[in-house]
N, C-alpha and C positions, 0 to 999 in steps of 0.2 A: 952644331943646330942651327937649320935655317927654317923658318914657319914663313907661310904664305898668307897674309889675313886680304878677307874682300870684305869692303864693309862699305857702306852708300847713303849714311844716312848721318846728319850732324850728332844725334844721337849715339851711333854705333861708333862715331868718334871718338867720343869722350868715352865710351866703355873700352872699345880696342885702344887707347890709350893709355889707360890704369892697367888695362892685363899686359900691354908689352912690359909697362914696369917690373909689374910683377914677375914675371916670367922673365927681366934680365938681374931681379934682385934676386931671386933661386940661381938663374943661371946664368952670369954677367957675359959670357963670349956668344951668346945666343946673338942669331943674327935675323931681324923682321924683316918681313919686305911685300908689297902688294898694293894693292886700292885702298883709298882712307882718305884721313882729312888732316887738318892742321895741326889738331891735337896728336894723333901717330905720329905724324913727323915729329913733333916736336919732342914724342916719346921718343922717338929715334929710330923707327922705322922708314924705307925707304922708300918710301910714295911713287908709284909709277904713275898714278892718275890719280886727281882728287875728283871721284864720284860724288861725296857731298855738296858737290859746287854745282850739281846737276837737276836737283830739286823736282826730281819726277814724281808723281804724286800719282795719277792717272793710268788708265789701259791706252788712254790718248797719246799718251807725254810717252810713254815707252811704247807705241808703236811708230811716232816720229823720227824716234832715235835705235832704233832697232840696229842699222848698219853700224851705227856708233857703238853700240854695243857689244854687238858678234867682233869688231874690230879686236876689241879690249879681250874680248874671252879669247879668240882666236892668239893674241900676243900671252896670256897666263900660259896658255898650255903650250907653246916656245917653251917659256921660261920652265915647266914641268920638265920638259922634256932634254932641256941642256943643261940643266941646274940640278943639282941636289937640293931637293925641297922634301924635311922631313913630315910636313904636315900641312895641312889647307884647313884653316881658322876661317869660319865666316860667322859673319854678325846680323842679323836682319837683313833685308833688302832680298826677299826671294827669288825674283822673277829671274834679274842678274843669276845671282848666286845658286842657283841649280844648275845653269852653265858649267859655273867653273867647281861645284864638286863632278859633275858629270866628269869633264876635263880630268880633272886629278882621281877621280877612281881609273877613270881608262889606264890612265899610267900607275896605278896601285899603289897611289899617297894617301895618307889615312887622314878623313876631314872632319873635324870638330864642327859645330853649331851649337854658337854661343850667343845664345839669344835665337832660338829658334820660330818659324815661322808659326803662324798661331792657327796651323790646321785644322786645329780641336773650335775655332771659331767660325773661320771661311772655307771652305771647300774640305772639307778632310778626305778628301779623294789624294788629295795630295800626300797622303803619309806614305804612299806606295813610292814617289821619289825621295821620301827620308828614308826607307829600307833601304830602297836600293843603292844609293849614292854617298850616308850620310855615316858614319862608324860609330860616333858618339854625342847623343843629342844634350847638351847641357844645360837647365830648366832653368827657369828664373821664377816662376809660381810653383805653387805645392799642387797643383791639381794635376799639372803638368805629368808629373813623374808617372803615377798609374794610366792616366790616359795613353802615355806612350807604350808603356812594356805591356800595356793591353794587347796590342798593335804591334808588339813585336818588336819595338827599337830599343839599343843600348841610353836609357835615359839617367843621367843624375842629377838631384836637385843640388843649384852651388847656391838660390838664391839672388836677389835683384840688384844688378849692381849699382842704383842707381843711390843707395844707403849706403854703399862706400863712399860715394861723392859728398853724399849730405853731410853725413857724419864728419867730414874734414872742411866742409864749406866753411868759408870765412866771410865776414860781414865787413862793409862799410858803416862802420858806424857814426862817422863826420856824416855821409850822406846821409843815414839812418835819421841823426838827430833835426835834420832840416826837413823832415818831413810834419804834415799837422798832426796837431793832438787828438783832435775829436777823431771819431770813430771811421776808418779805411774802407769803402767797399774797391777792391781793386781786378780790375778789369785784366784776364788772359787769355789774348786774343791766337795764340800759337806763335812756331816759331816759322812757319812755308809764309810764302806771299800769298799762296790761293787762299788758303786757313783765313788768313786776317782776312781778305776781300769777303768772305764767304761770313764767318760766324759774327765779326765785329760790328755791322751797322745791327744787328740783334739787342748782341752785348749794350752796346750805346743806347738802346732803346729803352733796354730792360732799365740801364743804371740809371736813365733820364726819369725813371718812374719811383724808383727806389729813394732817389734823391731828393724827391718832391716831396715824401713822406717822412724822412728821416733825415736828422744832422747828421751827416756824415760827409767825408772828402771822396772823390770818386777820382781812382788813380790807374791809370793805363800801363802796363808795364811792355813797352816793344822791344821784341827782339835784338832791332838795329835801326839805325837811323833813317835806312829806307821806310822801311814801317811803322816808325815815328811817324814821317810825314802823311805814308797814307794816315797815319789814325788823325790828324791834325786836319787835312781833307774833309774827313767823316763828320767833323764836330762841326765844321762849319753849316752845316745844312740841321743841326742840332742845338736843343736849347741846354744841352747838358754843361756844366760846368766841369770840366774835369784837368786834370793836370796828368802829361803825357811824359814819359819817362824811356827811355834807351838804354837799354843793357842793365838795369836796377832789377831785373826779374828776382834776386833771393832777398833782398831788402827790402820790395813792397808784399813779396810773400810773409816773410815773416813779420812783418809790422800791420798787414792784414786784419782787420775785425771777420769779413767775411767776402768771397771770393766769386767770381764770375769767371768761367775758362773752358775753353777750347776743349773736346775728345783728346787725350793722348796722356803721356809719357807723366806730364806733369800733374799727374790727378795722386801719382807714387809722389811726388815730392808736396803738396798738397795734405797729404794723410798726416806725412811725416811730422809738419807741421801743425798738425791736428786743426786747418783751417775748415769751416763749414762751406762747403762750396755748392754750384750748380754746374752741370756740365751740360755744354751745348754742342750738336755736329751737326750742320746743315749740310743736303745732300741736293741734287737735282732728282724731278721726279724720276726720271730712268733710273737711276743709281737706287733710289729706295725700292724701283721695283723688284731689280736684280738682289736688292741686300734680304729680300722678303723671302728667296730662294735660298741664299747662296749662305747668310748668317743663321749661323748653328747656336748660337750663348743667349740668354734672354737679357744681357749686357753689355751695352761698348765699352763701359767704363772699367780700365784695371781695377778700381778700390771695391768695385762693387762685386766685381768677378772674385777676387779673391773672399770676400766676406759668405759668398752664396753658397749655402747648404749644396745647391744643386746649379750646375750652368746651364742644362741643356731647353732652349728656345722648346716652349709648348704650345707657341700661337704665332702666326707669319704677322703678326703686327710687331710694331716694334715697344719696348717699357715703355707703359706712359704714368710718370708718377702721379698724376694728378686723377689715376681712375681709384675709387672709392677703395677696392679690394686690390691696390697692388700693394706689393711689402714696403716695407720704410728703407728703402736702399739708404747706403752712407753717405752714398752723393746724386742726388735726384737728376739723372741726366734725359735729354732729349734729345733723340735723333729723328729728325725733322725736316720738309721741305719746303715750311713755311713761315709766318712769324708769331715766335712762341714767345715774346718779349713779358708780357703781362704774366705770363706762366712760371717765367724765369724769376723776375720781378717779386713774385710771390711769396717765394721761399725766403729772398735777401730778407725781405721785410720783415718776416717772422722773426726770423733768427736776431733783426737790428734790433726787434720794438718787445722781442721776448725774453728775458731771461733766463726762464725755463727750458724753452725751444733751444734756445740757444747753448746752454749749456749740457742738456739731453744729448744735443747732438755732439758736441765736442768730446764726452765720456763715451758714445758710441765709437769716436773715432779713437780715443784713444784704447778703448781696449782691443782695437783691431793691429793700431801698429805696434802696442806693445810685444805682439803675436807676431807681427810680420818684420816690422820697420828696422831688419836687426843688418848691420851690415857683416861684409867677410866675405863676400860672395865671389869679389875680384880673387882673394887669394884663395882659393877654395877650389876656383875654375883653374887658376895656373898649377897650382900642385895639381890636379886631374889630370892635365896636357900630361906635363913634364914626366908625371911618372907611369903616363902611357908611353910615351914614347921614348925613356929611359930603356925601359922592358920591350921594348916593338913586338917580343914575339908575341906577347898579352895584345895587340892589337891586334893583329894578322889571324891569332886564333877565334878572336871574339867575332873580327867580320866575316869571317867565313862561317863559325859557326850562327852568327845571326844570317847571314844568307841564306844558310841551309833550312833553319828554323822556318823563313820566310816560306819558302816553299816547302814545306812540310804542312806546315800550319796553317797557308792562308786559307782566309776565312772573307767572302766579301761584305758579310753581313759587319763584319769591324773594320770594313773600308768604307762604308756607303752613310753609316748610320750617325745620327744627330751626335754632338760633342757633349 
């Protein structure tokens, strides 16, 4: 059996590598090939190109690299034509992966999307592409299943693969013993270079305010040495006394009392460790205008979306945790164009200075984590994929039925309404 993978982000490389391991555990002679990163290569996947090294985040980045991307789409299509590919597994990276899915379907290859794009949050009309090109949607978040099924997609909940990684995570105890003993405020500026440039200056200013009012140590978790150098440069123009560590995020996160973090999957890890956290996501003014039209959810933070009874956005303005009538989000979040360092610091100050408020937040996170932070997603996804492929008749039958249903029951309201 031969499975083609298409993965374009570091987090997808991690989840893809774990999925490949589970597939090989169940069927040792399985062959994996495609686009991915070093972790997938180490797991036994033949990597045609490391897309995770591209670091594409925004529309302009994608436009500048269009010729490059289309070249690799053409190479994948040629592989689909010349070799026996039993399935295509896509992980995140929707702009590129839509084209891979389209080519696969043209060749009659079943497509599984593991970690489907958040079409319920951004531009839900993209559901048409999922209906047309994807046979099976493997959902990471519980509310995704009814959303996709209501729109005539074959959706199955497998859980979030981050928790598989976290439950088996090891820590360098010798390093952890060298950290300061006092309360630790940990700053997590993200894993992408542009994220760090955007959010770290504000997080440093917020940490400076917090450390001036509380007895705490400030630790900055850099993803790599390059970003550690960026952090050191930024600290030179600040009065903040902070220690910078490269590649020590798990240890710093576990040791933290309170965290300040960039928006992203890191929120799930912080929930797993029950760490009160403020989330920041800074965008340009034009991007804020765009999101006011395209963003269909009340929150941008995964943890807040999981906890919400209703994820639908009711106003064009982003969620404001400082508004008197705002609900108590698990993680106060700021989607902003400006300097909100004072607001970010206020939450951290409250938690550090008031044990009751701190404990109340921990209890809130504990309740959500007990319900949601469960391992086994990777194993469930591997079993689902192999079960479908071993009985390939089921795949083609389901695909044909879904396509027929999409034509018969198509409802424009279900494609363009809010998430």
